[in-house]
N, C-alpha and C positions, 0 to 999 in steps of 0.2 A: 719559730723553731720549736719551742716547747709545745705549741699546739700540735705540731706534727708528731712529736714524741708521744703525746697523749693519744694521738690517733693510732700510733703503733700499739700502745697498750690496749686500746679498744679493739684492735684487730685480733687480739687473742695471743699475745706473746707468751702467755702461759702454756699454750700448745707447743711452743718451740723450746720451752725450758728457759726462757729469758724473762728478766724483770728489770726494766730500765730504771736506772737510778740517777742518771745525769747525762749530759752531753756537752760537746763543744765542737766548733766548726774549724776546720783547717783553712789555711790561707789558699790552698790549692783547690778548694771546693770539696774536699773529703769530709765525711761525717764520722766522728768518733762517738760511739755509744759505750757508756760504762754500764755493765749489766751484771747481774748475779746469775750464775749458771751452775747446774748440777753436773759434775764431771761423770762421763760414762765409764771411766776406768776405776776411779777410786770411790765414786759416789759422794764425794764431799761438795758442799756448796762453796763456790769461790767467786770472787769479784773479777770480772774479765773486762777487757777493752776490745771493742770490735770496730775496726776502721773499715768502713764500707768502701773506701777508696782502694784498699789493699787488694791485690789479686787473689788472695786466699779466702776472701769472704764468700760465704755460701748464701747469696741473696736469692738463689733460686727457690729456697724454702719460703721466703717472703713473697716472691712472685707467684708461687703456687697458691698463696692465700687469696690473692685478689681475684682468683677464678671462682671463689665461692661467694655467691651473691650475698650471703648473710653477713659477710665481713667487710663489704665494700660500700656500705651505704653512706659512709662519711666522706664528704668532698675533700677534706684535708687528708684523709687516709689515702684516697685515690691519687691525690697530687703527690704525696710523699712516695708512694709506691712507684709512680711514674718517674720520679727523680732517681730513685734507687735503681730502677731498671735501666735508665739511660746511663747512669754512672757505671753500672756493671758491664753493659754492652760496649761502651766506648773505651774503658780503661782496663779491661781484663787482659792479663798477660797471655801470650800465646801458649798453648799446651803442646808438649812434645808428642810426636806420633805414638811413642810407646805408651805414654800415660793415657792418651786419647783412646788407643785400642783397648787398654785395660778397663777404662770406664765403659766403653761400648759393650765389652764382654760381660760386664756386671749388670747390664740392663739400662745404661744411660744413653739417651739420644741427644744429639746436638741440634739446636736451632738458633735463632737469632738471640736468644736469651742465654745461651751457653748449654752446658750439659745438664740434662734433666732426666729424672727417672721415667722410664717408659710406663705408660698406663697399661694395666693388665686387662685390656679389653679385646674383644674379638676383632674389632675394626683395625686396631693397631697391628694385631697379629696378621690379619689378612693383607694389609697393605705391605707389610714387611716381607712376607713369604710368597705371596701369590700375585705376580704382576698382572697387569691387564684388568684391574678392578674386579678380580674374582674373589668373592668372599670365602673365608675358610669354611663356613657352614656348607656352602655349595660343594666344596671339594669333599668334605666328610660325607655328605649325602650321596654323592656319586660313587664313593668308595663302597657303600653298603647297600645301595638300592638294588632292587631286583632287575634282572636283565630284560624282562618282558613288560615291566610297568614302572611307573614313576612313584615308587613307595619304598619305605624302609621298614624292616621287621624290628620292632623295638627289643624284644627278647634277644634276638641275635646280636643287636648292637650292644646291649648291656653285657652279654657274655663275652664279647670281644674286649670290652673295657676290663672285665674281670680277669681276663688272661694276662693283662698287664699289671694287675694288682690293685686296681681301683674298685672298691666295693660300693654297693648301691647306697649304703648309709654314710658315704663320704660327704662331709659338709660342703665340699666344693661342687658336688653334684646335686645338692639339695634342691636348688632352683629348677634344674632339669627334671628331676624325679617328680617334683610337685607339679610342674607343668604337664608332664605326661599323665599324672593322675587326674588333673583337672580336665584333660581331654577325654577321659573315659566316662562320659556322661551316662552311659547305659549300664555301668557296672557299679554295684554296691561296694563302696570302699571299705576295706578292713583297716584295723588299727596298724597292722604291720604294712608299711608302705612298700617295702621291697618285695614282700610276698605277693602283694596285689599286682605289681608290675610283672613279676616273673611268671605268674600263673596265666596271664593273658597271652596265650600263644598266638592269638589271631590279631594282636594289635599291630597295625601298620599305619604309618604316617606319610603324607605327601610332603613335597619339598618345602612349601611355605610353613606348614605346621612343624615340621622337623627343625627347620632353621630357628623358629621362634623358641622351641623348647631348649635347644642346646646353646643359644646365643650367649647366656651368662656363664656357661661352663666351657666355652669353646677353647679357652687357653689350656686348661689341664687336659682336656680331651685330645687336643692337637699334640701336646707334649707326649702323651701316652702313645698315641697312634704313630708318632714319629720315632718311637722307641728311644726317647731321650731321658727316661727315668734312670735312677741311679743303679738299679738292678735290671739290666736289659733282658736277660733270660730268666724272667720271673718264674716260669713254670719249672724249668730245670732246677733252679735254686730251691723252690719249695719242695720238690721231690727229694732233694738231698736232706733238707731239714726234717721232713716227715720220716725218712729212714732213721735218722738219729733219734727222733722222738720215740719211735717204736722200740729201738734198741735200749734206750734209757728207761723205758717202762719196766723192764725186767729187774731193775735194782730195787731190792726190798729192804735194804739196810736202813738204820736210823729209827728214831721215835719222834712222836709229836711233842711239842713243848707242854710241860705239865705245871709250871709255876703260875699259869693263869688258867682258871677252870674252863673258860670258854674255848681257849685254844686246845686244851686237852681233849675236848669232846669232838674235835674235827675229824672227819674221815681221813685216815692216813693214805688212802689210795687215790686221793685227788691228784690229778696230773695234767698240767696245761702248759702250753708254750704259745706265745703270741709275738708277732714281729710287726714292726712298723718302721719303714724307711724314712729318710729325710724328704722324700718326694711323696709320702703318703701311701705307699704300697703296703697293704696289710694282709695278714693271713694268720689264722689261729688254729690250734689243734687241741683236742681234749676238752677239759672242763674250763674253758677260757672265760665263760660268763659266770662262774661261781664266785660270789663275793668273799673277800677276806680283808682283814685289817692290815694296813701297811706296816705297822710297827716301825722298825728301824729304817725301812726303806723311805720313810717320810723325811728322814734327817737331811739327805742331800737337797731336797726341794725346799725345806725350811731354811737351810743355810743359804741357798741361792736367793730366796726372797729377802733375807736379812742383808746380804751383800748388795742387792739391788736397791734396797731402801736406804742403807746407811753408808755403803762404800766398804771396800775390803779393808782399808786401814783401820776404820773405826771398829769393825767386827773383830779383827785380829788383835786389837788392843785387849780384848777379853779372852780370846781363845787362840791356841796355837795351831800349827799345821803338821806336827810331827806324829808318826805312828807311836803309840804308847808302848807297845811290846808287852802289854799286860791284858788281863781280861777286860771286856768291854764295860763291865760295871765295877771295876776295881776302884777302891777309894785311894786315889793318888793324883798328884798334879805334877807338872813339869818343873824345871829349875826356876822358872819365872812365877811360880805359884799360879799357873793357869791350867785349864784343861788342855790335854795334849792336842786334840783336834775336834772338829764339830761333829764327827760321826760316831763318837762313843757317848755313853749316857751323860757323863759330866759336861762335855762340850755341847750336846744337844740341849740340855737344861739351860745353860747360859745363853745359847742362841735364842731359845724361847723367851728369855727375859728381855731381849733386845728389840723384838718386833713390836712396833707401835706402843711404846712404853706409856705414852701419855693418854692412850685411849682406855676405855673400860674393857673389862674382861670379855664381854660378849662381842664387842666390836672387833677386838683383836682376833678372836676365833673366826668371826664372819669374814674379815678381810683375808685371812689365811686360806679359808675354804674357797673363796672366790679366786684367789691366785692359783690354787691347786686345779680348779676347774679350767682356768686359762691354760695351764700346762696340758690338760687333757682335752682341749678343744670342746669344752662343755660336755664331756662324756660323764660316765657314771662315777661320781665321787660323793660318798655318803658318810654317815657317822654311826658307829656301833656303840650305843650307850651302855650296853651290858659289859662290853670289854672295858670301857672307860671306868665303870664302877669297880670291876675286878682289879684293874690296874691300881686304883687308889687304895684298895683294901690290902693288896699284897706288895706294896711299894716301900717296904721298910728300908731296903738297900738304897733306893733313890732318895729317901728322906735323909738317911745318914750321910750320903754323898753331898746333898745340898747344904746341910748344916756345916759340913766340913768345908765346903767352898765358901760359904758365907763367912766363916771364921777367917779365911784367907783373903777376904775382900775380892772375890771373883765376880760378883754381880755388879751391875751398874747401880749408881745411887738411886735410892727410893724404890728399889725393886722389892715387890712383895713375894715372899718365899712360897707361901701356900698357893697363891694365885699363879705363880710361875710354874709350880709343879702340876697344878691342875691343867694349865694350858699345854704343858708337855705331854701329859697323859691323853689329852684330847687329840693332839696331833698323832700320837701313836695309834689311836683308836679310829682314825679316818679309814673308811672302808672303800674299796674299789674292786676291780677284777683284772684279770691278766690282759684282756683286750684293751682296757683303758690305760693300764699302767704302761703298756708298750708305747702308747702315744705320748705319755708323759716323758718316758725315757727318750723318745725320738726328738722331743723338743730340746733336750740337752744335747743330743747328737747333732742337732741342726743349729747350734750356736745360740740357743735361747729363743728361737722362732718356732712356733708350733707349725708342723708341716701340713696340717689339715685346714688351717684358715689363715696362715701367714701372720698371726698375731705375735709380736715380739713381747714375750713374757718377762725375760730378764736380759740384761746386756751381755755382750760376748765375754767381758772380763769375769763376770760372776759365773757364767757357764764354764769358762776355762778353769777357774779355781775349783769348782765343784768336781769336775772330771779328774783333776789332779789329785784331789783328796780321795775320791772313790778308787783311784788306781792304787794309792799307797795305803789306805786305811779302811777300805769299804767292806772287807770280808772278815772282820773281827781279828782273831789271832791267826787266821789262815791267810791274811792279806799278802804277806811276803811270798808264800808259796803260790798263791793264785796269780800274783803279778809275774812270777817266774814261769809258771806253766801256761797260763792263758794270755797274760799281757794285755788285758783290756780293763777299763774302768768298770767297776761292778759294785753293787750293794745288796746285802741280804738282810732278811728279817726273821725273827723267831716264829712268825706265823707260817713260814715256808715259802714266802715270796722272794724274788730275786730279780734284779734288772742288770743287764749287760749292755754297755753302750759301745758301739763302734763309731767313733767320731766321723762325722760327715757322711755316714752311710746309713746306720739304722740303730735301733734299740730292740732288745729281746727281753721279754718278761717271762719268767719261769715260776710256776707255782706247784709245789709239792711239800706237804706238811712234814714229811720225814726229815729229821734233822740229825746231823752228826754231833760229835761231842763238843765241837766248837760253835754250834748254833747255826751252821749253814745247811741249806737244803742239800741232801745227798744227790738226788737226781739232777739238781741244778748244777752242781759242780761237775758231775760227770758229763752233762750236756755241754757245758762250756769247754771242757777239755776236748770233747769230740768235735766241737765246732772249729777250734783252731787247728785241729789235726786235718780237717777236710779243707778249710778255707784259709787263705793267708790274711787273717784278721789280726794276728798277733802284732803288737806294737812294733816289733822288730823283725817281722817277716819282710824281707826286702822285696819291693815291688819290681826291681830291675832283675835281680838274680834270685827270683823266687824258686822254691823247690818244684820239681816237675809234678810231684804227687799232689800238690796243693792247688786249689782252684781260686782264681780271682773273679768273683761274680760281677765285679764292676766293669770288666772288660767285655767288649763286643768282639768275640773271637773271630767269627766268620766275617763280620764286616771289616774288621781291621785287616784281615788277610786280603780281602777283596780290594780294599782301599790301597794297600801296598802295590797290588798288581796294576791298578789303574794309574797310580802315580808313576810307577816305573815305565809303563807304556807311553804315558804322555811325555816323560823325560826323554825316552828314546825317539819319539816322534819329533820333538823340538830340537834334537841334536845336542842336548845339554848333558855332556858326559859327567860333569860334576854332580848333577842331580842323580844320574844313574848310579854313580859310586855311592852317593849318600843313601839311596834307597836299598842298595845291596847291603850296606853296613847296618841298616835298620832291620835286616832280616828278610828282605824280598828275595824270592826264588826266581832266578833269571830264566829258568826253564818252565815256570808255571804259566800255562796258557790262559787266555781269557775265554769268554763264552764262545768265540768264533775260532778257537784253536790257535790264536796268534800269540807269539811270545815277543819279548823285547827285541830278539834278533829279527823276527819277521818285520816289525815296525821300522827298525833302524835300516834294514836292507831296502824296504820298499820306499823309504824316504831318501835313500842315497847317502846316508850318514856312514861313510866307510870307516871313520875313526871309531865310532861306537861299535860297529861290526867287528873291527879288528880287536877292540878291547874285550868284547864278549867272547870272541873265539880264542884269542891268544892269551889274554891275562886271566880270564875267568873260566875258560874251558867250557863254554856253553855248547850245547848239542848243536851241531851244524846242519842237522837234517830234520828239524821239526816241520810238521805238515799242518797247515790250517785248512779251513773248509773250502777256500777259493783256490783255483789253479793259478799258476804263473802265466801271465799274459806275455805273448811274444813282443808286444809293442813296448814293454817295460824293460826288456833285456838290454837293449842298447843304451838306455838311459841310466841303468844302474850297474854299469860294468865294474865300477870300483868296488861296490859291495859284493857283487857276484864273484869277483876275483878272490876275495878273502874266503867266501863260502866254498868255492871250488878247491882252494888250497887246503882248507880244513878237512873237506871230504877226502881229498887225496891222502892226507896224512892219516886219517882214520882208516882208510883202506889199507895203507901201508902197515898199519898196526894190527891188521887182521881183525878189525872190529866189524861185527855184522851190521849191515846197513842195506836198505832197499834203495837202489839207485833210480827206480822208476818214479814217476810223478804220482801224485795222489790219485785215489780211486776216482774222484770226481773230475779229474783233469780232462780237458779236451785235447791236450797235446798227446802225441804218441809216446810210448815209453822210450826213453833214451838215457844214455849216461849223462851225468852232470858235466863230465869233461867235454862231451860233444856239444854241449850248449855254450862252451867257452868261445867267444868271438874274438880272441886275440892269441897271438903266438906266445908259447911258453916253453920251458925247458924241462918239464916234468918227465919222470921216467916210469910212471905208473898209469898211463892212459889205457883205456880199453880200446882195442883196435878191432873194429868191425863186429866182433862177436864177444860175448861175455867170457868165453874160454880163452880168448886171445888177450890176456891181461898181464903184460910184463910188470913185475913188481921189484925188479932190480936192474942195475946197470947192465949186467951181463945179458939178462933176458931182453932188455931193450936193444942191445947191440946185435943180438941174434935176429931180432925182429927187423932191424934196419937192413941187415944183410939179405934177409928173405925178401923184403920189399924191394931192395935194389935189384935182386935177381928177377923178381916179377916184372919190374919196369923194363929191364933189358929184354926179358922174354916177350913183353908186349911189342916192342919194336921188331924183334925177330919174327913174331907171328905175322905182323904186317908185311914183312919181306917175303915170308913163306907163302902167303896168299897171292902176292904178285908173281912169285916164282911159278906157282902152279898155273896161273892164268897165262903166263908167258909160254910155258911148255905146251899148252893147248894150242896156242897160235902157231908154234913151230910144227906141231904135228899136222895141223891143217895145211900149212904151206908145202909140206913134203908129200901130200897126196897127189896121184897122177891127175892130169887135166881131163876134162870131159869134152867129147866132140858131139856136136849136134848132128841130127840125121840129114838135114838139108844143107849143111855147110861144113867145109873142112876146117873151120876156125875152132881152136881149142879155148875153153874158158874154165875158170875155177869158181865153184859155188861159194856163196857167203858162209862165214863160220857162225853156226848157231848151236847153242846147247839146249838139249831137251830139258824141260822143267824137272822131270823125275829121273834125269840121268845121274849116274854115280858121281861124276865130277862136280855137277852143280850141288848135290847134297853135301859133298865134302866141303865145298866153299861156304855153304850156309852154316855148317857146323863150326867152321873156323871163325866165321864172322861173329857168331854168338859168343864164342870164347873171347874174342877180341873186345866185344862190348862189355862183357863181365869184367875183364881185366881193367878196362879203361875207367868204368864207374867205381870199381873197387879202389883203384889208385886215387881217384878223385876224393872218395870218402876218407881215405887215409890222410890225404892232404888236409881235409877239412877238420881233422882233429886239432889243427893248429899247433901240433907238436913240432918244434923246429927240427928235431932229429929225424922224425918220420918224413917230414916235407923234404928235407935234404936228400933222404934216400930215394924218394920218388923222382926228384929232379936229376940227381946224379945217374940213377939207373936209366931214365929216359935218355939222358945225354949220351951215356956210354953205348946204349943200344943203337941210337941213331948214328953214332960214330962208326960202329961196326957194320951196320946194315944199310945206312943211308945211301952210300954211293951205289951199291948194287941195286937198290930200289929205283934209283934214277935211271940206270941203264935199262932195267926191265920196263919201266914206264915208257921210255922212248921207243923200245921195240914194239910195244903194244900199239903205239900211235903211228908206227910205220917209219920210224927213224932210220932203219937199215934197208930201205926199199931199193937203193941204188947199188947195193953191194953186188 
């Protein structure tokens, strides 16, 4: 067993922050390791016990080690890792669905070894998002290739990435840019890599070459092209920031710092703003590449390094967390005889004495510089020796403050005062520019992880403490008013630099040497106030009940609106009325159409969900006459009678309320124009149907009663017309019978000629006219009946019945006469 523990030590436990000091075996097969571990929260080293049989053990970190060939050469190590893996896979407690979903959303995937962090490789991304073994590189190539040939324009592709905020000097795109440069064998490469690429307008790559170039950068490229970065509308956001930048340029108040000669000689008209988001979206304006000394802006980063090294409890044993309420260089301590906070001169000097106390002076400075460069993703971080020497020569106040603190035992044991002060002056003399300082601030906004390379510089606890102190103490004596007006963590320096951190979103660096009476940059304060007036970045700007005039750049406004429509239509299609109510509560517009003109009412009616149709029409007052692009098909009418019933009822009510509405079908419809009521295939008792013509539209009970009387009379008249036609025919037969007989010349026998009507005779024309009138009345009564209005149908039936009762018997007599029924009289 001890051999296996030594194998664990050989595997590199120092990489995991573990150092085994002993072990024992449980009776149930579990393994208990006693190890010394550095706590991520407080930074203290403590003795811990890790039971590898417990379900909370994180053996996946150890399993990940055996995938590295350099650590698995030992047979005993391989054997132990195999046991650990088998113990984990067989005894791990089941994970709840909620916890499993949360792990998956954070990038963990589950396999036979449990939840493991997904690899940031293009193959993983391809398999996850594009089924059918389609690589993500192929999809990106097809998005940007020319329509007439299999190639991609590289400048056009880089411009597309720039529209999302990814610059060509982004470390995550370094491999891609270098591969593109290596392919340009016929071009003399300049020192500026980005200029070389952007100047080659003719550069085109085929599919295989393009895939090789973007393979190592496909993850960030895919994330950008899918618009999944923290600021989706990057172009619109930058336009707003540029407008603020130009407005703040007009502020000419304030003066440069004069107590340091080098700072007094700086051009007061320097003005720069740089932004870096937690996803690495960057943009700069003005003199963003002009170098300047960090001065007091270095204090938050120095404090974060100290907390990461020693832990928060150890650091705050020597320095407090309260705002001082005094000048930043005032000679005073709190009630515990400690500096009030790490962001004033007294606290920063004490913090400098805590970093790598046992190392020599040069190693301490070199370590801190390397940490600063990690904050900046290896960006420009230098040292201004002239400012350092000036600081030493004009630091009487800091010397007095240090001796005062040494009197009150504020420094750790064995601290060298002069060396500590020189180290503090060096930290204030570290040089950078606005573009780089924005990246350093974005590391704090991202929880201590550099957004450009994913390097965790400090733990989340240290980052949280830094931002808390920046919020309450970062702006010298203006901190309280700044927290009230702006509500964001910030830190300013006497060189004119300033950083503003929007947690989980971005950091903004501002550089303008003009200072106010409190030592803050004038333009920087004005810019910060304008920022929170435009965007809801203030700590207490409610994201739910935000002001209408403020913009939330994190939201995808158009996509959110479209997603609401899609979700509402799918809920209507599935007949889920609970989901429909939920989406309406979330702000979905029930009358908002999709690309085809369809609303939730369209979808619910077409699927026959009468309950949802009734809810939308009666409870939510949706418009009952929306028109989509496709016509209503007759074969659907009989299947959707329940939905059409409610639609017709709503249209009738709208007509009754004198609301303007077009009763005809859509322009593209293949059906002839007709009233919606005439499309009703069931009997109803409405009193506002359109009868035959648009002008015959009773809208009240009295009007309907008059219409019924008129239709009753027309039905009676129809039966009377039939009798009148037979009566005329009968009169013609009587006239023919009363004519004198005709005698032939050769015989004395008399005979009567057959009765015939001439085609163009007057009696025949009258009969034809009466027949046309009879047909019109018959079809008119039929169409009135087909309105399926019960009252109108009863009027037709009763009128026809009364007419037959009056004229039916006489029509029978007339018919018998025509057929010779009275020949024997």
